[in-house]
C-alpha positions, -999 to 999 in steps of 0.1 A, spaced: 667 400 -375 656 367 -390 675 353 -419 662 330 -446 688 314 -468 683 292 -499 646 288 -492 617 288 -517 583 305 -511 553 301 -533 523 304 -510 500 335 -507 514 362 -484 543 340 -475 561 365 -453 533 390 -448 539 416 -422 575 407 -415 598 429 -395 635 427 -396 641 400 -422 671 391 -444 666 370 -475 697 354 -491 696 334 -523 659 326 -519 633 319 -546 598 333 -547 583 309 -572 564 277 -574 531 259 -581 511 276 -554 516 309 -574 510 330 -543 509 368 -544 520 396 -520 549 377 -504 562 406 -482 533 429 -481 530 453 -451 566 445 -440 595 467 -428 633 465 -424 637 440 -452 672 431 -467 671 411 -499 703 397 -514 708 374 -545 671 365 -546 648 355 -574 612 369 -576 588 353 -602 555 360 -584 533 391 -583 531 421 -560 559 411 -535 566 445 -519 535 466 -512 532 490 -483 567 483 -471 592 505 -453 630 504 -453 635 479 -481 669 470 -495 673 448 -527 708 438 -540 719 415 -568 684 402 -573 661 395 -602 624 405 -605 612 387 -637 586 397 -662 561 377 -642 568 397 -611 544 424 -620 537 455 -600 565 446 -576 570 476 -555 540 499 -547 532 523 -518 566 518 -502 590 541 -485 628 540 -480 636 517 -510 672 510 -520 679 489 -551 713 481 -566 728 457 -591 694 442 -599 670 435 -627 635 448 -626 617 433 -656 580 431 -646 554 456 -658 546 486 -635 575 476 -612 575 508 -591 546 531 -583 533 555 -556 566 552 -536 588 577 -518 625 580 -510 638 556 -536 674 550 -548 682 527 -577 718 521 -588 736 501 -614 705 482 -624 686 471 -655 649 481 -658 626 467 -685 592 477 -672 564 495 -690 547 522 -669 575 523 -644 577 549 -617 543 565 -617 536 590 -589 569 586 -571 581 614 -548 618 615 -543 639 591 -565 676 590 -573 687 568 -602 724 562 -610 742 542 -637 711 524 -648 696 513 -681 659 516 -687 634 504 -713 599 516 -706 568 535 -718 552 563 -698 583 562 -676 581 582 -644 547 597 -651 536 624 -626 566 619 -604 585 646 -584 619 653 -569 639 632 -594 677 631 -596 691 611 -624 728 606 -632 743 586 -660 710 569 -669 702 556 -704 666 552 -714 648 539 -745 610 541 -749 581 565 -754 562 591 -735 587 595 -706 588 621 -678 554 635 -685 540 658 -659 571 654 -637 581 682 -613 614 693 -597 639 672 -614 676 673 -623 692 650 -650 730 649 -655 750 630 -681 720 610 -693 712 596 -727 675 593 -736 660 579 -768 623 586 -762 594 601 -780 572 628 -764 595 633 -734 590 659 -707 554 669 -718 539 693 -692 571 690 -670 578 717 -645 610 729 -628 634 706 -647 671 710 -654 689 687 -679 727 690 -681 754 673 -703 729 649 -718 717 636 -752 679 636 -758 667 620 -790 630 619 -799 601 636 -815 581 665 -800 603 671 -770 591 690 -740 558 704 -753 538 724 -727 568 723 -703 573 752 -679 606 763 -662 627 738 -680 664 742 -688 688 723 -711 725 730 -705 753 716 -727 729 691 -742 724 676 -777 688 676 -789 678 653 -818 644 651 -835 615 669 -851 594 697 -836 610 702 -802 600 728 -775 565 739 -786 541 757 -763 568 760 -735 569 787 -709 603 800 -696 623 775 -717 661 780 -715 688 764 -737 724 771 -727 751 761 -752 731 733 -767 734 715 -800 703 707 -821 703 681 -849 674 673 -872 652 698 -853 626 714 -876 597 736 -866 612 743 -833 600 767 -805 564 773 -818 544 793 -794 571 792 -767 587 818 -745 624 810 -747 660 822 -740 685 801 -760 721 799 -772 724 772 -798 758 762 -812 746 745 -844 723 753 -873 687 746 -866 667 732 -895 637 755 -890 623 777 -863 586 786 -862 568 814 -845 585 817 -811 561 835 -788 587 857 -770 623 858 -759 656 856 -778 672 827 -797 709 830 -805 718 804 -830 746 795 -854 722 794 -883 687 786 -894 677 766 -924 642 782 -925 627 809 -902 589 809 -902 574 840 -887 538 841 -901 519 845 -868 514 882 -859 514 873 -822 549 857 -824 573 883 -811 604 861 -804 637 873 -818 661 850 -836 697 863 -838 725 846 -857 757 845 -838 774 865 -865 752 894 -853 726 895 -880 691 900 -866 665 878 -884 636 884 -861 612 899 -887 620 876 -917 589 858 -928 589 825 -947 556 810 -957 
């Protein structure tokens, strides 16, 4: 294992193809403006290091990054890599992670548009995220105590579990499949359209027109706030603890709810039942 300490690298492919390297308090920055510093490398341990140049970690295996900063100029930092462990770090360049597998990110700050595309196998813990199109087309996700702000997140994801998260994100979970969200707050417009086999348990849902065109949607003891025109064209089984502003034409299933401000059932193909928790069946009430 070779160790570099307090060194600066700015040339093209500075440590290309390295095997068994530790970097401590190094800087990847400088006038040569070189790219791809550690491309095609393996068994890399990075500590307290500053990255200000493009594409440092492509096609790497067994990469550890701790207490480090990847700036806004460190674009597309980690692509096509496997066995990635990141903790206590800042990832602030656009498209910071893509096409990777077996990734763990803990106690970090991510400010990166188009982060996490086509990743297979990622755990994220105690991390704050700001992004757009976050985690597009990724699979096998486990998120715990993650906060996220942005738009168009978790689209086309598969096989995911989210626990104790807080998401403020428009158009989240579109076309998602096999997803469970527990003990979380999700705020945003048009939540989970076209999703299939998606479950929300003990969650708070905030925002207009959620859960349309879903298949096998489940809500278990959830709260819904400011949610109008919900469940249109969806097959759903739900228990909702709050009054929903309006429900429109659920395709099939049963929605048990504390109350409904307006129930719209003007599509003859909509056969879903809406039942107030006081026992009154409102399935056939029609509101234009």
